[in-house]
C-alpha positions as a Markdown table, in Angstrom:
| # | Residue | x | y | z |
|---|---|---|---|---|
| 1 | Unk | 0.0 | 0.0 | 0.0 |
| 2 | Unk | 1.5 | 3.3 | -1.0 |
| 3 | Unk | 1.5 | 6.1 | 1.5 |
| 4 | Unk | 0.8 | 9.7 | 0.6 |
| 5 | Unk | 3.7 | 12.0 | 1.1 |
| 6 | Unk | 2.8 | 15.3 | 2.6 |
| 7 | Unk | 4.8 | 18.4 | 2.9 |
| 8 | Unk | 6.5 | 18.4 | 6.3 |
| 9 | Unk | 5.7 | 22.1 | 6.9 |
| 10 | Unk | 2.5 | 24.0 | 5.9 |
| 11 | Unk | 2.5 | 27.7 | 6.6 |
| 12 | Unk | -0.4 | 29.6 | 7.9 |
| 13 | Unk | -0.4 | 31.8 | 4.8 |
| 14 | Unk | -0.8 | 28.7 | 2.6 |
| 15 | Unk | -3.8 | 27.5 | 4.7 |
| 16 | Unk | -5.3 | 31.0 | 4.5 |
| 17 | Unk | -4.9 | 31.1 | 0.8 |
| 18 | Unk | -6.4 | 27.6 | 0.4 |
| 19 | Unk | -9.4 | 28.6 | 2.6 |
| 20 | Unk | -9.9 | 31.8 | 0.6 |
| 21 | Unk | -9.8 | 29.8 | -2.6 |
| 22 | Unk | -12.3 | 27.3 | -1.2 |
| 23 | Unk | -14.5 | 30.1 | 0.0 |
| 24 | Unk | -14.6 | 31.7 | -3.5 |
| 25 | Unk | -15.4 | 28.4 | -5.1 |
| 26 | Unk | -18.2 | 27.7 | -2.6 |
| 27 | Unk | -19.6 | 31.2 | -3.3 |
| 28 | Unk | -19.6 | 30.6 | -7.0 |
| 29 | Unk | -21.2 | 27.2 | -6.5 |
| 30 | Unk | -24.0 | 28.7 | -4.3 |
| 31 | Unk | -24.6 | 31.4 | -7.0 |
| 32 | Unk | -24.8 | 28.8 | -9.8 |
| 33 | Unk | -27.2 | 26.6 | -7.8 |
| 34 | Unk | -29.3 | 29.6 | -7.0 |
| 35 | Unk | -29.6 | 30.5 | -10.7 |
| 36 | Unk | -30.5 | 26.9 | -11.5 |
| 37 | Unk | -33.2 | 26.8 | -8.9 |
| 38 | Unk | -34.6 | 30.1 | -10.0 |
| 39 | Unk | -34.8 | 29.0 | -13.7 |
| 40 | Unk | -36.4 | 25.7 | -12.7 |
| 41 | Unk | -39.0 | 27.6 | -10.6 |
| 42 | Unk | -39.8 | 30.0 | -13.4 |
| 43 | Unk | -40.3 | 27.1 | -15.9 |
| 44 | Unk | -42.5 | 25.3 | -13.4 |
| 45 | Unk | -44.6 | 28.4 | -13.0 |
| 46 | Unk | -45.0 | 28.8 | -16.7 |
| 47 | Unk | -46.0 | 25.1 | -17.1 |
| 48 | Unk | -48.5 | 25.5 | -14.3 |
| 49 | Unk | -50.0 | 28.6 | -16.0 |
| 50 | Unk | -50.2 | 26.7 | -19.3 |
| 51 | Unk | -52.1 | 23.8 | -17.7 |
| 52 | Unk | -54.4 | 26.2 | -15.9 |
| 53 | Unk | -55.2 | 28.1 | -19.1 |
| 54 | Unk | -55.9 | 24.8 | -20.9 |
| 55 | Unk | -58.2 | 23.7 | -18.1 |
| 56 | Unk | -60.1 | 26.9 | -18.1 |
| 57 | Unk | -60.5 | 26.8 | -21.9 |
| 58 | Unk | -61.8 | 23.2 | -21.7 |
| 59 | Unk | -64.2 | 24.1 | -18.9 |
| 60 | Unk | -65.6 | 27.0 | -21.0 |
| 61 | Unk | -66.1 | 24.8 | -24.0 |
| 62 | Unk | -67.7 | 21.9 | -22.1 |
| 63 | Unk | -71.3 | 23.4 | -22.0 |
| 64 | Unk | -71.3 | 24.2 | -25.7 |
| 65 | Unk | -70.0 | 20.7 | -26.5 |
| 66 | Unk | -72.7 | 19.1 | -24.3 |
| 67 | Unk | -75.4 | 21.1 | -26.0 |
| 68 | Unk | -74.2 | 20.1 | -29.4 |
| 69 | Unk | -74.0 | 16.4 | -28.3 |
| 70 | Unk | -77.6 | 16.6 | -27.0 |
| 71 | Unk | -78.8 | 18.2 | -30.3 |
| 72 | Unk | -77.1 | 15.5 | -32.4 |
| 73 | Unk | -78.4 | 12.6 | -30.3 |
| 74 | Unk | -81.5 | 13.6 | -28.2 |
| 75 | Unk | -82.6 | 10.0 | -27.6 |
| 76 | Unk | -79.2 | 9.0 | -26.3 |
| 77 | Unk | -79.2 | 12.0 | -24.0 |
| 78 | Unk | -82.6 | 11.0 | -22.7 |
| 79 | Unk | -81.4 | 7.5 | -22.1 |
| 80 | Unk | -78.3 | 8.7 | -20.3 |
| 81 | Unk | -80.5 | 11.0 | -18.1 |
| 82 | Unk | -82.9 | 8.1 | -17.3 |
| 83 | Unk | -79.9 | 5.8 | -16.5 |
| 84 | Unk | -78.3 | 8.4 | -14.2 |
| 85 | Unk | -81.6 | 8.9 | -12.4 |
| 86 | Unk | -82.1 | 5.2 | -11.9 |
| 87 | Unk | -78.6 | 4.8 | -10.5 |
| 88 | Unk | -79.1 | 7.8 | -8.3 |
| 89 | Unk | -82.4 | 6.4 | -7.0 |
| 90 | Unk | -80.7 | 3.0 | -6.2 |
| 91 | Unk | -77.9 | 4.7 | -4.3 |
| 92 | Unk | -80.3 | 6.9 | -2.3 |
| 93 | Unk | -82.5 | 4.0 | -1.3 |
| 94 | Unk | -79.6 | 2.1 | 0.3 |
């Protein structure tokens, strides 16, 4: 097994310089991570807004689509209403 060879003497100035370098690297790393988190948060907010807008649009179109479906197939709509009423009555009776 090989042993690591270390300098026999390390000066205080060398330690201070190493710590200063480490501090600068850590500050840069924290800044980079902060930018990444901010960008990720912004993209998540945009995605959420897009989904919300799509949902609102679909909800606004639903009544019109339902009216059109009823006009195209009135007997099917009546059958669905009767079936829903029957199931509701069964559930209420229990």
